[in-house]
PLY file of the C-alpha trace (Angstrom):
ply
format ascii 1.0
element vertex 98
property float x
property float y
property float z
element edge 97
property int vertex1
property int vertex2
end_header
-5.53 0.70 -9.05
-7.70 -1.39 -6.57
-6.60 -4.61 -8.48
-3.04 -3.65 -8.74
-2.86 -2.80 -5.00
-4.52 -6.13 -4.04
-1.84 -7.74 -6.24
1.11 -5.71 -5.21
0.67 -3.85 -1.80
1.27 -6.90 0.29
4.16 -8.00 -1.33
5.95 -4.55 -1.52
5.34 -4.20 2.19
6.72 -7.57 2.82
9.79 -6.70 0.77
10.41 -3.78 3.03
9.68 -5.62 6.49
11.85 -8.50 5.57
14.62 -6.51 4.19
14.93 -8.11 0.94
17.15 -5.28 -0.56
17.64 -6.94 -3.97
13.85 -6.81 -4.58
13.45 -3.22 -3.36
13.82 -1.69 -6.86
10.88 -3.84 -7.99
8.71 -3.12 -4.93
9.24 0.54 -5.34
8.34 0.36 -9.17
5.20 -1.70 -8.44
4.23 0.85 -5.75
4.76 3.74 -8.12
3.10 2.25 -10.98
0.02 1.30 -8.90
-0.05 4.75 -7.15
0.80 7.01 -10.07
1.53 5.26 -13.16
-1.84 3.61 -13.63
-3.60 6.73 -12.66
-1.63 8.88 -15.05
-2.21 6.49 -18.05
-5.77 6.41 -17.34
-6.37 10.22 -17.13
-3.80 11.00 -19.92
-6.46 9.42 -22.39
-9.63 10.61 -20.49
-8.91 14.25 -19.57
-5.15 15.38 -19.38
-6.29 18.63 -17.87
-7.76 17.06 -14.98
-4.55 15.06 -14.55
-2.40 18.01 -14.33
-4.53 19.38 -11.68
-5.01 16.74 -9.32
-2.05 14.46 -9.88
0.18 15.65 -6.94
-2.77 15.41 -4.41
-3.89 12.15 -5.79
-0.30 10.50 -5.35
-0.41 11.34 -1.67
-3.76 10.01 -0.93
-3.24 7.00 -3.03
0.16 6.27 -1.58
-1.49 6.24 2.00
-4.14 3.98 0.81
-1.69 1.67 -0.80
0.23 1.37 2.44
-2.99 0.67 4.44
-3.92 -2.05 1.64
-0.60 -3.53 2.23
-0.93 -3.61 6.03
-4.37 -5.22 5.86
-3.59 -7.87 3.50
-0.08 -8.40 4.62
-1.56 -10.58 7.32
-1.29 -14.30 6.87
-4.33 -15.82 8.44
-7.95 -15.47 8.91
-9.63 -12.26 9.41
-10.71 -13.34 13.05
-7.04 -14.07 13.72
-6.09 -10.52 12.56
-8.95 -9.06 14.76
-7.62 -11.17 17.71
-4.04 -9.93 17.34
-5.06 -6.42 16.98
-7.06 -6.76 20.24
-4.01 -8.30 22.00
-1.82 -5.45 20.88
-4.28 -2.92 21.95
-4.64 -4.35 25.57
-0.90 -4.13 26.26
0.28 -1.25 28.29
2.10 1.39 26.21
5.46 0.68 27.34
5.21 -3.13 26.26
4.43 -2.31 22.62
7.97 -2.30 21.52
0 1
1 2
2 3
3 4
4 5
5 6
6 7
7 8
8 9
9 10
10 11
11 12
12 13
13 14
14 15
15 16
16 17
17 18
18 19
19 20
20 21
21 22
22 23
23 24
24 25
25 26
26 27
27 28
28 29
29 30
30 31
31 32
32 33
33 34
34 35
35 36
36 37
37 38
38 39
39 40
40 41
41 42
42 43
43 44
44 45
45 46
46 47
47 48
48 49
49 50
50 51
51 52
52 53
53 54
54 55
55 56
56 57
57 58
58 59
59 60
60 61
61 62
62 63
63 64
64 65
65 66
66 67
67 68
68 69
69 70
70 71
71 72
72 73
73 74
74 75
75 76
76 77
77 78
78 79
79 80
80 81
81 82
82 83
83 84
84 85
85 86
86 87
87 88
88 89
89 90
90 91
91 92
92 93
93 94
94 95
95 96
96 97
């Protein structure tokens, strides 16, 4: 899942943020496949009983992690620039965040 998330999460999130609606079905497919499909395939062959027990909970947790990866890797710049931008946002008063 980690490799797939690295490859698809930023693109999927950018597709949503930039409102590229024609690409949305692909973004949703890659998000689903990364979060649930690859996990299901792996556990289907390793331990199908475990898959049935934890698949629903795993989906929720993996989807959150996928989104977080997309947010972190979405930034186009250096880690230092990302940290500076986060600090600048954190310093703004709450009424100016929008």
